[in-house]
N, C-alpha and C positions, 0 to 999 in steps of 0.2 A: 586768510586775510582778516585784518582787524579794522575796526572803525573807531574813531574818536567820538563821533556824534552822528546821529541819523535824525533827520527831520520827521517827526510823527506826522503822517499825512492822512488823507481821506480814506485811503484803502486800509490803513491800520485801524481806523475807527469804523469800518463798515459793519462790524458785528454789533452785538448788544453791549450794553454798559458793562455787564459782568465780564465779558471777554476783553473789552477795552481796559478795564481796571486791572486785569491780570497781566496785560502786556508788559508794562515796565518791570514788574516783579519777576516774571517768568522768562524774560529774555536776557541773553547775554549781550544784546546790542543796546547801546546807550541812546535810547529815544529821548529827544528834547523837543520842546515847543514853548515859545513865549506866549502864545495866544490861545491855547486850549485850556479852558477853565472848568473845574469840577464843582462840586458842592462848596458853597461858601466863598466863591470867587477866588479860590486859591488855584494856582497853576496846577494842572493835572499831571503833566510831565515835568521833569526837571527843566527849568526855563533856559539854562545855559550851562556850559561846562568851561573849565579853565585849562589852558595848556601853557606850560612854561617852555619858552624857546630862548635859551641864553638868559639875558636879563629882561626879556619881554614877557608880559602877561597877556596872553591872547584869549579873548572870550569868543566862544562859538555859541551862537543862538540860532533859533529856527522859527519860521512863521508857517503856519498851516492854513490851507484855504478852508472856507466854510463848507460844511457838509450838511446834508439834509437828513432828518429823521433820527437824530441822536438824542436819546433821553438822558437828562441829567448832565450832559456835557455841552459846553458852549464854546464856539470858536469866536473869540472876540475880534473886533475890527483890528486889522494889522496896523492901520494908521494910528489909532488911539493908543494901542499898546506900545508902539515904537516911540510915539511922542512922550509917553510917560516913562518908559524904561531906558531909552537910549541915553538920556543925560546921566542917569545913575550908572549905567554900564561904562560910559566914557570916563568916569572917575575911577573905576575899578580896573579897567583894561587899557593897555597901550595900543591894542589893535583888536578890531572886532570883525569876525567872519559871520556872515548871515547866510544860513541855508534857507531855501524857500521853496515851497510847493506852488507858489503863485506864478502866473505867467508874466513874462516881461511886459507884455502889452497892458496887463492889469496894473502892474506896479508903477508904470510911468504915468498913469492917469492923474 
């Protein structure tokens, strides 16, 4: 079974920074997250991936929930990140799929 994209989540970041930083390089799975930030406020994982379906450009992105005790990694506010990035993504993609580790109750607040 293959995956086009997987939302990097709190369990993926449960280890130390050295383990987390090796995750995207050592995995065959395409981890993505729009709101996990490393040193210098650059996204730690690939922020999104693109899929072509006929004439459509489909963007797949992911939001991760905040985790405690992570050194050198920051999980940015999903609201702030979407407010900034969604207009840019709308210009690039015909359709956007959002993977999320957030609960529906939390998202609708």
